[in-house]
C-alpha positions, -999 to 999 in steps of 0.1 A, spaced: -688 52 334 -697 32 304 -692 50 270 -719 50 244 -698 27 222 -694 2 251 -731 3 259 -741 -4 223 -716 -33 222 -729 -47 255 -765 -46 244 -756 -63 211 -736 -90 229 -767 -95 252 -789 -99 221 -809 -68 230 -811 -56 194 -839 -42 172 -836 -33 136 -856 -3 123 -878 -6 93 -855 19 76 -825 -2 87 -840 -33 69 -846 -12 37 -810 0 37 -795 -34 45 -814 -48 15 -804 -19 -8 -767 -25 -1 -769 -63 0 -761 -66 37 -775 -92 60 -787 -82 95 -768 -111 110 -735 -100 94 -740 -64 106 -749 -75 142 -721 -100 144 -695 -74 131 -705 -49 158 -681 -63 184 -652 -47 164 -670 -16 155 -653 18 159 -674 49 168 -666 76 143 -694 101 148 -714 106 180 -749 121 181 -758 122 218 -787 147 213 -805 132 184 -842 137 187 -851 100 188 -823 91 212 -786 90 214 -769 73 184 -736 71 166 -721 62 133 -698 32 136 -673 18 111 -675 -19 108 -666 -47 84 -689 -70 65 -683 -108 62 -660 -101 33 -639 -77 53 -652 -46 34 -660 -15 53 -696 -5 61 -711 23 81 -738 15 107 -758 39 128 -766 23 161 -789 41 186 -808 37 219 -844 50 220 -849 82 239 -859 76 275 -848 40 275 -817 21 283 -822 -6 256 -823 -21 230 -795 -12 206 -813 -2 174 -798 -6 140 -810 26 124 -792 22 91 -763 4 75 -747 11 42 -715 8 22 -698 42 24 -693 62 -8 -655 67 -14 -662 100 -30 -677 113 3 -652 98 27 -614 96 32 -595 64 24 -602 51 60 -639 59 58 -636 77 91 -637 113 80 -662 130 56 -647 148 27 -656 185 23 -679 188 -6 
C-alpha cells in the first residue's frame, strides 16, 4: 500500500498540484517560489503526519529550497478526493522552535 508521503510525491511528479491561497501568501512572506517548493518535493521527508485533519489528510515535510536551506511545507489531499496534492503552506522554520535538524519541535 502506498504511504501518504509516496502518494504526495507521485501526485507532484504527475503535476497534479494546487497551491492554496494561504500557501501563496506564506510563500511570498518567506521569499519562496512555488516552482522551487514543488521541484524540491521529490526529496522531501515527512516529519509530522496529520491523517485526520478536517480538510483532508496532510503532513509536514522537511525540504530544501534552491539554496539548500531547510524549509517546511505542509502538503495535503482534499478530504474525499484522491488528488491533487495541495501546497497548504511553506515557510522557513524558526530555529528557536525546532531542533538543529528541523525535524523535532522544541518544548516551549
